[in-house]
C-alpha positions in Angstrom: 108.0 72.8 205.4 111.5 71.3 206.0 111.5 67.5 206.2 113.8 66.0 208.8 117.0 64.4 207.4 117.2 60.7 208.5 120.5 59.3 209.5 121.9 56.3 207.6 121.1 54.1 210.6 117.4 55.2 210.5 117.2 54.6 206.8 118.7 51.1 207.2 116.3 50.4 210.1 113.3 51.5 208.2 114.3 49.5 205.1 114.8 46.4 207.2 111.4 46.9 208.9 109.6 47.4 205.6 111.3 44.4 204.1 110.4 42.3 207.1 106.8 43.6 206.9 106.6 42.6 203.2 108.1 39.1 204.0 105.7 38.4 206.8 102.7 39.6 204.9 103.7 37.7 201.7 104.1 34.4 203.6 100.7 35.0 205.3 99.0 35.6 202.0 100.8 32.9 200.1 99.9 30.3 202.7 96.2 30.9 202.0 96.9 29.0 198.7 94.5 31.2 196.7 94.6 31.9 192.9 98.0 33.3 191.9 96.5 36.4 190.4 94.5 37.2 193.6 97.5 36.4 195.7 99.8 38.8 193.8 97.2 41.5 193.7 96.9 41.4 197.5 100.7 41.4 198.0 101.3 44.3 195.6 98.4 46.3 196.9 99.3 46.0 200.6 103.0 46.3 200.1 102.4 50.0 199.4 100.5 50.4 202.7 102.8 49.7 205.6 100.8 48.8 208.8 97.5 49.9 207.2 97.9 47.0 204.7 98.2 44.6 207.6 95.0 46.0 209.2 93.1 45.8 205.8 94.2 42.2 205.2 93.3 41.3 208.8 89.8 42.5 208.4 89.1 41.9 204.7 91.6 39.4 203.5 90.7 35.8 202.6 90.4 33.1 205.2 88.9 29.7 205.6 85.7 29.4 207.4 84.2 26.2 208.9 80.4 25.8 208.8 79.0 22.5 209.9 76.7 20.6 207.5 73.8 19.1 209.4 74.4 15.5 208.1 71.5 14.1 210.0 69.2 16.7 208.5 70.5 16.1 205.0 70.1 12.3 205.4 66.6 12.8 206.6 65.7 15.0 203.7 67.2 12.5 201.3 65.2 9.6 202.9 62.0 11.5 202.3 62.5 11.7 198.5 62.2 8.2 197.0 59.5 9.4 194.6 62.0 12.0 193.3 64.6 9.3 192.8 62.3 7.2 190.6 61.2 10.2 188.6 64.8 11.5 188.1 66.1 8.1 187.1 63.6 8.0 184.3 64.2 11.7 183.3 67.9 11.1 183.4 67.7 8.4 180.8 66.2 10.9 178.4 68.4 13.9 179.3 71.4 14.9 177.2 74.7 13.6 178.6 75.9 17.2 179.2 72.9 17.8 181.6 73.6 14.6 183.5 77.2 15.6 183.9 76.2 19.1 185.1 73.8 17.6 187.7 76.6 15.3 188.9 78.9 18.2 189.2 76.4 20.0 191.4 76.0 17.0 193.7 79.8 16.5 194.1 80.5 20.2 194.6 77.9 21.1 197.2 76.4 17.8 198.3 72.8 18.6 197.4 71.0 16.3 195.0 68.7 16.9 192.1 65.1 17.0 193.3 61.8 18.0 191.7 59.2 20.7 191.8 55.5 20.5 191.0 55.6 24.2 190.0 58.4 26.7 189.2 57.3 30.3 188.6 59.4 33.2 187.4 58.6 36.4 189.1 59.6 39.6 187.3 59.9 42.7 189.4 59.9 43.4 193.1 56.2 44.2 193.3 55.1 40.8 191.9 57.7 39.0 194.1 56.6 40.7 197.3 52.9 40.0 196.5 53.8 36.3 196.0 55.8 36.1 199.2 53.1 37.9 201.3 50.5 35.5 199.9 52.7 32.5 200.9 53.4 33.9 204.4 49.6 34.5 205.0 48.9 30.9 204.0 51.6 29.4 206.3 50.3 27.3 209.1 53.4 25.8 210.7 56.5 27.9 210.1 58.0 30.7 208.0 61.8 30.9 207.5 63.4 33.9 205.9 67.1 34.7 205.2 68.1 38.0 203.6 71.2 40.0 202.8 69.3 43.4 202.8 66.2 43.9 204.9 65.4 47.6 205.2 63.1 49.2 207.8 61.2 51.1 205.1 57.7 50.7 203.8 57.9 47.2 202.4 60.2 46.0 205.2 57.7 47.3 207.8 54.8 45.7 206.0 56.6 42.3 206.0 57.6 42.7 209.6 54.0 43.4 210.7 52.7 40.4 208.7 55.3 38.1 210.4 54.2 39.5 213.7 50.6 38.7 212.8 51.4 35.2 211.7 53.5 34.6 214.9 50.5 35.7 216.9 48.5 32.9 215.3 50.9 30.2 216.3 53.2 30.1 213.2 56.9 29.7 214.1 58.9 32.5 212.4 62.7 32.6 212.1 64.3 35.6 210.4 68.1 35.5 209.6 69.6 38.8 208.5 73.1 39.6 207.3 74.5 42.0 210.0 76.2 44.2 207.4 73.6 44.2 204.6 70.8 44.8 207.1 72.7 47.2 209.3 69.8 49.7 209.4 67.6 47.3 211.2 67.9 48.5 214.8 66.5 47.3 218.2 63.5 49.6 217.9 62.4 48.0 214.6 63.1 44.4 215.9 61.5 44.9 219.4 57.9 44.2 218.2 59.1 41.0 216.5 60.9 39.7 219.5 57.9 40.6 221.7 55.8 38.5 219.4 58.1 35.5 219.8 59.8 35.8 216.4 63.3 34.4 216.4 65.8 36.9 214.9 69.4 36.0 214.1 72.3 38.0 212.7 74.8 36.5 210.3 78.4 37.5 211.1 78.0 40.3 213.6 80.2 43.1 212.5 81.2 44.3 216.0 84.9 44.2 216.7 85.7 41.7 219.4 83.1 39.1 218.5 85.7 36.9 217.0 89.5 36.5 217.2 89.7 37.4 213.6 86.7 39.4 212.1 84.7 37.9 209.2 83.4 41.3 208.0 84.2 40.4 204.4 82.1 37.2 204.4 78.4 37.8 204.1 75.3 35.8 203.5 74.1 37.1 200.2 71.3 34.5 200.1 67.6 35.4 199.8 65.5 32.5 201.0 61.9 32.2 202.1 60.4 28.9 203.0 56.8 28.5 204.1 55.8 25.2 205.8 58.6 23.5 203.9 56.4 23.4 200.8 56.7 26.8 199.1 60.1 28.4 198.6 61.5 31.5 197.1 65.0 32.6 196.0 66.5 35.0 193.6 67.8 38.6 193.5 65.1 40.5 195.3 66.0 42.0 198.7 63.4 43.4 201.1 63.7 47.1 200.3 61.6 49.8 198.6 64.4 50.1 196.0 63.1 46.9 194.6 59.4 47.9 194.5 58.2 50.1 191.6 55.1 50.9 193.6 57.1 53.0 196.0 60.3 53.8 194.1 60.0 55.2 190.6 63.5 54.0 189.6 63.3 50.7 191.4 65.8 48.0 190.5 64.8 45.6 187.8 65.0 42.1 189.2 63.7 38.6 189.0 62.9 36.0 191.6 61.8 32.3 191.7 58.9 30.6 193.4 58.9 26.8 193.6 56.6 24.2 195.1 57.3 20.6 195.8 60.1 18.5 197.3 62.9 20.7 196.0 61.9 23.2 198.7 63.4 20.8 201.2 66.9 21.9 200.0 66.2 25.6 200.4 64.9 24.6 203.9 68.1 22.6 204.6 70.3 25.6 203.5 68.4 28.0 205.7 68.6 25.6 208.7 72.3 25.1 208.4 72.8 28.9 208.1 70.6 29.5 211.1 72.5 27.0 213.2 75.8 28.4 212.2 74.8 32.0 212.8 72.9 31.7 216.1 74.7 28.8 217.7 71.4 27.3 218.9 72.0 24.0 220.8 75.8 24.1 220.3 77.4 20.7 220.6 74.1 19.0 220.8 73.1 19.0 217.1 73.0 15.3 216.7 70.7 14.7 219.7 68.3 17.6 219.6 67.8 18.4 215.9 64.2 17.3 216.0 63.4 19.6 218.9 65.5 22.5 217.5 64.4 22.4 213.9 60.8 22.3 212.6 60.0 19.1 210.7 60.4 18.8 207.0 57.2 18.0 205.1 56.4 14.3 204.7 57.1 12.6 201.4 55.3 14.2 198.5 54.7 13.0 195.0 57.5 13.8 192.6 56.9 16.8 190.4 57.8 16.8 186.7 60.3 19.7 186.9 63.9 18.6 187.9 65.4 21.2 190.2 68.8 21.4 191.8 69.6 23.8 194.7 73.3 24.7 194.6 75.0 26.5 197.4 78.5 28.0 197.7 80.5 30.0 200.2 83.9 30.6 201.8 83.4 27.5 203.9 84.2 25.4 200.8 87.0 25.8 198.2 85.0 24.0 195.5 83.1 27.2 194.4 80.1 25.1 193.4 78.1 28.0 191.8 81.1 29.2 189.9 81.7 25.7 188.6 78.1 25.3 187.6 78.1 28.5 185.6 81.3 27.6 183.8 80.1 24.0 183.1 76.7 25.1 181.9 78.2 27.6 179.5 80.6 24.9 178.2 77.6 22.6 177.6 75.8 25.1 175.5 75.2 24.2 171.8 72.8 26.9 170.8 72.7 29.8 173.3 74.1 31.0 176.6 72.3 34.2 177.8 73.7 35.7 181.0 72.2 38.6 183.0 74.2 40.0 185.9 74.5 43.4 187.7 78.2 42.8 188.4 80.3 41.4 185.6 83.8 40.8 186.8 84.6 37.3 185.5 87.7 35.3 186.5 89.7 33.5 183.9 87.7 30.2 183.8 84.4 32.1 183.4 85.7 34.4 180.7 87.2 31.5 178.9 83.9 29.6 179.0 82.0 32.6 177.4 84.6 33.3 174.7 85.0 29.6 173.9 81.2 29.2 173.5 81.1 32.2 171.2 84.0 30.9 169.1 82.3 27.6 168.5 79.1 29.4 167.3 77.0 29.5 170.4 74.8 32.6 170.7 76.4 34.2 173.7 74.8 37.3 175.1 75.7 39.2 178.3 73.2 41.8 179.7 74.6 44.2 182.3 73.5 47.6 183.7 74.8 50.7 182.0 75.8 51.9 185.4 75.7 49.8 188.5 75.7 51.0 192.1 79.5 50.5 192.1 81.6 52.8 189.9 84.7 50.6 190.1 82.8 47.4 189.3 81.2 49.1 186.3 84.6 50.3 185.1 86.1 46.8 185.6 83.2 45.2 183.7 83.7 47.5 180.7 87.3 46.3 180.4 86.1 42.9 179.4 83.6 44.0 176.7 86.1 44.1 173.8 87.3 40.5 174.5 83.7 39.2 174.3 82.7 41.3 171.2 85.9 40.3 169.4 85.0 36.6 169.4 81.4 37.2 168.4 79.6 37.5 171.7 77.0 40.3 172.2 77.1 42.6 175.1 74.1 44.8 176.0 73.8 47.6 178.6 70.4 47.9 180.4 69.5 51.6 180.3 66.2 52.0 182.0 67.1 51.4 185.7 69.6 49.5 187.8 69.6 45.9 186.6 69.8 43.5 189.5 68.8 40.1 187.9 71.2 37.1 188.2 70.2 34.5 185.6 71.7 32.2 183.0 69.8 30.5 180.2 71.5 27.7 178.3 69.8 26.3 175.2 66.2 25.3 176.0 67.0 22.9 178.7 68.8 24.7 181.6 68.1 27.8 183.5 69.8 29.2 186.6 68.4 31.9 188.8 69.7 32.8 192.2 71.6 35.3 194.4 75.1 35.1 192.9 76.6 37.8 190.7 79.1 36.9 188.0 82.1 38.0 189.9 84.8 36.9 192.3 83.0 38.1 195.4 79.9 36.0 194.8 81.8 33.0 193.6 84.4 32.9 196.4 83.6 35.2 199.3 79.8 35.4 199.8 77.4 32.6 200.9 75.2 32.2 197.9 72.4 30.0 196.6 71.2 29.2 193.1 68.4 27.1 191.6 69.2 25.1 188.5 66.1 24.1 186.6 66.5 21.4 184.0 64.2 21.3 181.0 62.1 24.0 179.3 59.9 24.8 182.3 61.9 27.8 183.3 64.4 28.1 180.4 61.7 29.3 178.0 60.1 32.0 180.2 63.5 33.1 181.4 64.6 33.4 177.7 61.5 35.4 177.0 62.2 37.7 180.0 65.8 38.2 178.6 64.4 39.2 175.2 61.9 41.6 176.9 64.8 43.2 178.8 66.7 43.8 175.6 64.0 46.3 174.6 65.4 48.5 177.4 69.0 47.9 176.5 71.5 49.0 173.9 74.2 46.9 172.3 77.8 47.7 173.0 79.6 48.4 169.7 83.1 47.2 169.0 84.2 50.6 167.5 82.5 52.8 170.0 84.2 56.1 170.8 86.1 56.0 174.1 88.0 58.8 175.7 91.5 57.8 176.7 90.9 58.8 180.4 88.0 56.4 180.6 89.9 53.6 178.9 92.7 54.0 181.3 90.3 54.1 184.3 88.6 50.9 183.1 92.0 49.2 182.6 93.1 50.2 186.1 89.9 49.0 187.7 90.4 45.6 186.0 93.7 45.3 188.0 91.5 45.0 191.1 89.2 42.4 189.6 90.5 39.6 191.8 89.7 41.7 194.9 86.2 42.9 193.8 
């Protein structure tokens, strides 16, 4: 094939066009004021893709989102918790200074206070989690709220749908908020019986082109929330899919979830209601006058529990990265151990520095990741960080049995975090996430025991392990894309 010879004028024109394209794209990206590494990664990556790079950045590039906080709802929830305030004041006087500072950070970064729970139960595995959720839904008398990233129309998804229809038929108000991309397999046929039963179904960030001036395809709700009557709440890593249920899937994901009772549930409720209002636009412009009619009531004041709990939320609507900050601060506060479990380990510089610094000062730092996740590039990028951790005395383990999907952190015997956020840039900066921070030994001890149990199905990563050059090169190249993953 003979390529056409371009005239000098054409070459000059193309060079000027390409230079102009790079200049415009660079200014657009730089004005986002993101982390320098992320900014440079976007510029260098897209500079090699004329026109296509613009389209990619338009659809997937970072942008600021505005999501209204329901101040009246938050004030109302706070006013209903005087018993919590008294209990927490007394507990705070006994708590280590590091925990008080951590709690204060959570309040400042996301606006949700420390509350309390009368019960906090760790649920290991999808089967146990689904059984507990089904039991709570059956016991609901006023309302059931659910928010999920993935809700599949498979066996467990159909069973939960049918239960929700049954409860709606008995007068229970049901609201179901699904991420439009994560739950893309849910179609009209599957939802029709729910709508016919009066269940309210909302989609978070519809992926259809034309729904917004600039699409928000890259910004998903990764939250998993269930609230029953405002008194029982669930959050954690388990989505509604047979892939999480060992009873129907032999190689089901290994995951954990959290069930709580008590006044802390009000903050899971608040998080759901704010997401629901944002996604569905119910009563737009009338939120301050019709919130009581639009939203079901929060439970009346309850006695304070003896388990301090803080619900922490983060998302692209805030630049404070509350969950990221809480992870980093909790690791920095560790004096004995910091045990992290995550399916996707692609830490930014602050998170990696926190882990390595903790290990250098003698803290028992352990990181448990899947041997192979469901993303090859993420697995490769994760491997590129192992040597840095091992070199300073941290221990890295690869879970061999199945896909590991748990997202937890145990610090000493007095702090445990469990939620929906992975230890990567996407969760810390792009997704809407939620985590529960439980202060004291109530969850730290069982979560540490679960971590040690999981190690029986894991293998330590050795510092002098044999590695083929091709794999080392692939891991190093994948790391270059860490800010974008």
